[in-house]
C-alpha positions as CSV (number, residue, x, y, z in Angstrom):
1,M,13.2,-13.4,-0.1
2,I,9.7,-12.7,1.1
3,L,8.7,-12.8,4.8
4,D,5.4,-12.0,6.5
5,L,6.6,-9.8,9.3
6,H,3.3,-9.5,11.3
7,S,1.3,-12.5,12.4
8,H,-0.5,-13.8,15.5
9,S,-1.0,-17.3,16.7
10,I,-3.2,-18.7,19.5
11,A,-0.5,-17.4,21.9
12,S,-2.0,-14.0,21.4
13,D,-5.3,-13.3,23.3
14,D,-7.2,-12.7,20.0
15,G,-5.3,-15.1,17.8
16,R,-7.2,-18.1,16.3
17,A,-4.5,-19.7,14.2
18,K,-2.1,-22.5,15.1
19,V,1.3,-22.1,13.6
20,E,1.2,-25.5,11.9
21,N,-2.0,-24.5,10.2
22,Y,-0.3,-21.3,8.9
23,C,2.4,-23.6,7.5
24,Q,-0.1,-25.9,5.9
25,W,-2.0,-23.0,4.3
26,I,1.2,-21.5,2.8
27,E,2.1,-24.9,1.4
28,R,-1.4,-25.7,0.1
29,R,-1.9,-22.2,-1.5
30,R,1.7,-22.2,-2.8
31,L,2.2,-18.7,-1.4
32,P,5.7,-17.3,-2.3
33,L,6.6,-16.9,1.4
34,A,10.0,-18.0,2.7
35,G,8.6,-17.6,6.3
36,L,6.7,-15.6,8.8
37,V,7.4,-13.7,12.0
38,L,5.1,-14.3,15.0
39,T,4.5,-10.9,16.7
40,E,2.3,-11.9,19.7
41,H,0.5,-9.1,21.5
42,R,2.1,-7.6,24.7
43,Q,4.5,-10.5,25.2
44,F,7.5,-12.3,23.8
45,D,6.7,-16.0,23.5
46,D,10.0,-17.7,24.3
47,A,8.4,-20.9,25.3
48,S,7.3,-22.2,21.9
49,D,9.7,-24.1,19.7
50,Y,8.9,-24.2,16.0
51,R,12.1,-25.8,14.7
52,A,10.3,-29.1,13.8
53,L,7.8,-27.1,11.8
54,E,10.6,-25.2,10.0
55,D,12.2,-28.5,9.0
56,R,8.9,-30.1,8.0
57,Y,7.6,-27.3,5.8
58,G,10.9,-25.6,4.7
59,L,9.8,-22.3,6.2
60,L,11.6,-19.8,8.5
61,I,9.6,-19.2,11.6
62,L,10.8,-16.3,13.8
63,K,9.4,-14.7,16.9
64,A,9.0,-11.0,17.8
65,S,6.5,-8.9,19.7
66,E,3.7,-6.3,19.2
67,V,3.8,-3.8,22.1
68,E,1.5,-0.9,22.8
69,T,2.4,2.7,23.3
70,E,0.6,6.0,23.6
71,Y,1.3,6.5,19.9
72,G,-0.1,3.1,18.9
73,H,1.1,-0.4,18.4
74,V,4.8,-1.2,17.6
75,L,6.4,-4.4,16.3
76,V,9.7,-5.2,18.0
77,F,12.2,-7.4,16.2
78,G,15.3,-8.8,18.0
79,V,13.8,-9.1,21.5
80,N,16.4,-10.1,24.1
81,D,16.8,-10.1,27.9
82,D,18.1,-6.6,28.0
83,L,15.2,-5.3,26.0
84,R,12.6,-7.2,28.1
85,A,14.1,-5.5,31.2
86,A,13.9,-2.0,29.6
87,F,10.1,-1.7,29.6
88,D,7.1,-3.8,30.5
89,F,5.8,-5.6,27.3
90,A,2.5,-6.3,29.0
91,R,1.6,-2.6,29.5
92,I,-0.8,-0.8,27.1
93,D,0.7,2.7,27.8
94,N,4.4,2.4,27.1
95,R,6.0,5.6,25.9
96,L,7.0,5.3,22.2
97,E,10.2,7.2,22.8
98,I,11.3,4.8,25.4
99,V,10.5,1.7,23.2
100,L,12.4,3.2,20.3
101,E,15.4,4.2,22.4
102,A,15.5,0.8,24.2
103,A,15.2,-1.1,21.0
104,K,18.2,0.8,19.5
105,R,20.3,0.4,22.6
106,C,19.6,-3.3,22.9
107,G,20.3,-4.1,19.2
108,A,16.6,-4.6,18.2
109,V,14.4,-2.7,15.7
110,A,11.1,-1.1,16.6
111,V,8.5,-0.5,13.8
112,P,5.2,1.2,14.3
113,C,2.6,-1.0,12.7
114,H,-0.7,-0.2,11.0
115,P,0.1,3.5,11.4
116,G,-2.9,4.7,9.5
117,R,-5.4,3.0,11.8
118,P,-7.4,5.2,14.2
119,K,-6.4,5.0,17.9
120,V,-3.8,2.2,17.6
121,G,-1.9,3.7,14.7
122,L,1.0,6.3,14.7
123,C,-0.3,8.9,12.2
124,A,-3.2,10.3,14.2
125,H,-1.1,10.7,17.3
126,W,1.7,12.2,15.2
127,E,-0.6,15.1,14.4
128,T,-2.1,15.6,17.9
129,R,0.9,14.8,20.1
130,G,3.7,15.8,17.8
131,P,6.7,14.0,16.2
132,V,8.8,11.5,18.2
133,P,12.5,11.1,17.3
134,G,13.8,7.7,16.3
135,V,11.1,6.4,13.9
136,T,12.9,5.1,10.8
137,I,10.6,2.3,9.6
138,V,6.8,1.9,9.5
139,E,4.4,-0.8,8.3
140,T,2.8,0.7,5.2
141,L,1.1,-2.5,4.0
142,N,-1.0,-4.2,6.6
143,G,-3.3,-7.0,5.6
144,G,-5.9,-6.1,8.2
145,S,-6.2,-2.4,7.3
146,R,-9.4,-0.8,6.2
147,E,-9.8,1.3,3.1
148,G,-7.5,4.4,3.2
149,E,-5.4,3.3,6.2
150,N,-2.5,1.9,4.2
151,E,-2.7,4.9,1.9
152,L,-2.4,7.2,4.9
153,A,0.6,5.3,6.2
154,E,2.3,5.5,2.8
155,R,1.8,9.3,2.6
156,Y,3.4,9.7,6.0
157,A,6.3,7.4,5.1
158,E,6.9,9.4,1.9
159,R,6.7,12.7,3.8
160,E,8.9,11.7,6.7
161,G,11.4,9.6,4.8
162,W,10.5,6.4,6.6
163,R,11.3,3.0,5.1
164,R,8.5,0.5,4.6
165,I,7.6,-3.0,5.7
166,G,4.5,-5.1,5.1
167,G,2.7,-7.8,7.1
168,S,-0.6,-9.6,7.1
169,D,-1.5,-8.9,10.7
170,S,-3.1,-12.3,10.4
171,H,-5.2,-13.7,13.3
172,I,-6.8,-16.5,11.3
173,V,-5.1,-19.0,9.0
174,S,-6.5,-17.7,5.6
175,H,-5.1,-14.2,6.2
176,I,-1.4,-15.2,6.3
177,G,0.7,-13.6,3.5
178,R,-1.8,-10.9,2.5
179,C,1.0,-8.4,2.8
180,A,4.7,-9.0,3.3
181,T,8.2,-7.7,3.0
182,R,10.7,-8.5,0.3
183,F,14.4,-8.6,1.3
184,D,17.3,-8.2,-1.1
185,D,19.4,-10.5,1.0
186,P,18.7,-14.0,2.5
187,I,17.3,-14.1,6.1
188,R,18.4,-17.1,8.1
189,D,17.5,-16.1,11.7
190,I,16.4,-13.2,13.8
191,D,19.9,-11.6,13.9
192,S,20.0,-11.5,10.1
193,L,16.5,-10.1,10.0
194,V,17.5,-7.3,12.4
195,A,20.6,-6.6,10.3
196,A,18.6,-6.4,7.1
197,L,16.1,-4.0,8.6
198,G,19.0,-1.9,9.8
199,A,20.6,-1.9,6.4
200,G,17.4,-0.8,4.7
201,R,17.6,-3.5,2.0
202,F,13.9,-4.3,1.9
203,D,10.5,-3.0,0.9
204,A,6.8,-3.7,1.5
205,C,5.0,-5.9,-1.0
206,R,1.7,-7.5,-1.7
207,V,1.6,-11.3,-2.0
208,A,-0.4,-13.4,-4.4
209,A,-0.5,-17.1,-4.8
210,P,1.0,-18.5,-8.1
211,D,-2.5,-19.5,-9.2
212,A,-3.7,-15.9,-8.9
213,L,-0.7,-14.7,-10.9
214,A,-1.5,-17.1,-13.8
């Protein structure tokens, strides 16, 4: 089962894609995605309801968040009321250690994203500020990364023993599904996604439309 774990809609301040347009693009391009996770910047969008789109397009549409820390940006899966009370999602200077600890305590999973990216990625800060306990998964395939950034993330993951996810980091419709994560087990909802991430039965992958594979 392949999911794009990192995407942004118009609910993010820099997002330019409507969720229905993502669904239409996946259908039209016949992308082998079973669904996507909306990781809106500095918030958890609990107001939007995508169940009708799930039924119409046969896709799983889940919601998570991308928060900001002094070590770079972090995807948080399994957001709940306890986690939202643990730190301020809107801040741009959360402490990575607090985000990691709070996610674990509240039954969520925190994953540093695009770690090879300067300033907003984990790797550069890992060298200058030192290691932070609690990192177990990082995003090694990011569809918006520049040359060398995913390779740097992969080297760190190999060195530190981190597991790997992938996501498109899409902000426009045509970027959805550039990178994704392949799961060994079916994912039905956010709880099963969090469980699968905790079990480690997944890996980052690149996605190509069937036409491109022919």
